[in-house]
C-alpha positions, 0 to 999 in steps of 0.5 A: 539065369536058370540054374539058381543052385549056381548062381548068385543074386544080382542085385538092382542097385541105382537108374538113371535117365534123362527126360524124354523128348520130341525127337527133332526139338530139345535134344536137336544137335545131341548125340547119342554119345552126350545122352548116354555120358550125360546119363551114366555120369549121373548114375554114377554121381548119385552112388558115389562111383565116381572114380570107381572100377566097374566089371563092365559096361553094356550100352547100345543105340538103335539109330546109330551113327557110324561114329559111335561106334565104340559107344559104351567105352566113349560114354565110360570115359566120359563118365567118370568112371576108372578109365580101366572099366570097360565096356561093349556095344549091344543092340537088339531093337527096342529091347536093347536097353533090357538085353544089355541090363541082362547080359550084365545080370548074367555076368554077376550071376555066375560069378565073372563079374561084381559090379556092371551098368546096361543102358541104352539110348537113342535120337532121332534128332542125330541121325546121319545121312549115308551115301549109297553103297556105289558111291563107296564103291567108285570112290574106292576103286578110282584111288586104286587107278594109277592114272588120272585117266583111269580115275577120271573114267571110273569117277564118270560112273557116278550117278545123281542118285549115288550122291543123295544121302539115304536115311534109316527108315523104320520099314521091317526090310522083309516085308516093307511095312512100318511097325504101325502097318503090322500091327493095324494088322495084329489089331484086325486079326485079334478083333481090337477095338479103337475104343480099347486102344484110347482107353488104355493110352487114357489111363497111362497118361493118368498113371504117368501124371500120379507118378509125376505128381507123387514124386516117384521120378524125382530120383530116376530123372536128372534134369538135362538140356533145360528139361525137368520131366518127360514131356508127352504126358498129359494130365488133360487128356480125355477119351473124347480128345483121343477120339478125335485124332485121324488114322496115322498108319491106315487110311483105308477107313478101316485104320484105328492106330493114332498119335495118340495110341501108339508111342512118338518118335522119341529122344533120350536114354536110361542106365541101370547100376548092378551088383552082387551082394557083396559089392552093394553091401562094400559100396553102402548101396540099398538093393532095390529089387534082384534081377531073376530071369530073362528070356528072348524069343522071336516070330515067323511075322514074314509068314503071318504072324503077328510081328510084335507078338514075340512076348508072348513066347518069350513071357510063356518060356519064363513062366515055365522055367520059373514054375510061375503062373502068369498072376503071379505077379504084383507088377506087369510093365508091358512096354506099350509100342502101341497101344493095340500091340499090349491089347493083342497080347493080353487077348493072346494070353487069354486064348486057349488055342493059341496058347495051345498052338503057339506057346506050348501049354495046354490051357490059356496063360489067363488074364492080369489084373489091370490095376497093376499094369504100367501103374506109373505111366507107360511108353505111349505117356512116357515115350520110347527112345528105342534103346533106353526104353528097358532101362527106363522100365527096369530102374522104375520096376525096381523101386516101385517093389522096393517101396511096396517093400516085397513082391515081384514084377514082369516085364514085357518089351517088343521089338522089331524084327518079330523079337520080344525081351522079357524079365522077372525082377523080385524083391 
């Protein structure tokens, strides 16, 4: 969206999400399709768009079952929209939700469509185990055999390990390390202390608890499966309680990542409605904010770059393209996959050598005003259903800007595979 002269403004009109909950609890036996359909249906109903024909719907999930191969289209058909509304699936790890919103925004900005929905869902409570490839290969080859003897000979190739289901894991295929392992490496490289991580987590919970007490999430989070709000928010947590938690990844005496300063496995879904100004006027929907630009980046983590440092690059690209500085924002929504990731990102932006050699800037991007960061709570307090985090952030940030009446917000999300997605929202 860099060519503003030929692009239309993209209005953010509404957002909805389920309460986020701990995996394997409240949403057990609840599928991604059920979570996503309920969320889009709530968004459709609150904006009085039942039966409406939208330009496109972009949705995604990271931990997706094979049966959900057409998740977005099935969601459209179950959510009350005109069945002529198309839908398609997207997956960019933890950046999926923001990616879907950015793609819909691009389509609206270019004039291809007038309206659309972006969003995502994830549940670890409905992961399907799959049998190894060898089982499928042998069974298909057996079917081709023309005789009983030939089929039995093929069946004899089956081994016990071929009958054991495999489940998705959270390790990086190229390193064999988990995201937590990689973040432990990052915080050691950037000399981030355990105390700093716990302090960031503490403030995330305090901000989230205050936002709920003030009713900020009342029209963003709908009642689902007996829940009315995210279950992770701990208004009574203290730095002393966080300090007592044991390391969760590095058990060699130097680990600083714990269950308190890392995001929990989370189930939930979110969705955002976007449209042209003409669509908003036609449907009598107030504009919360405008989606301005987005950027995507990656790092070579296999060769030693920090796995979750790609957002530093994506944000630098956005600033350069939009002629902005890091300080030109009223709100910063930096996804808290781990407190350590956020702190490494902030420290990298303050480091002149990193900004010069890695980001192509002549000087450090500088510091941000931490009082403007994740002011309604971040992923550490609210939870992180991988593909749902982007939609959560976009809807919340748009509402914050609407309440303020003007301003600019920056979104930064790290993802598995060494990627990052960033966006700018304005009012």
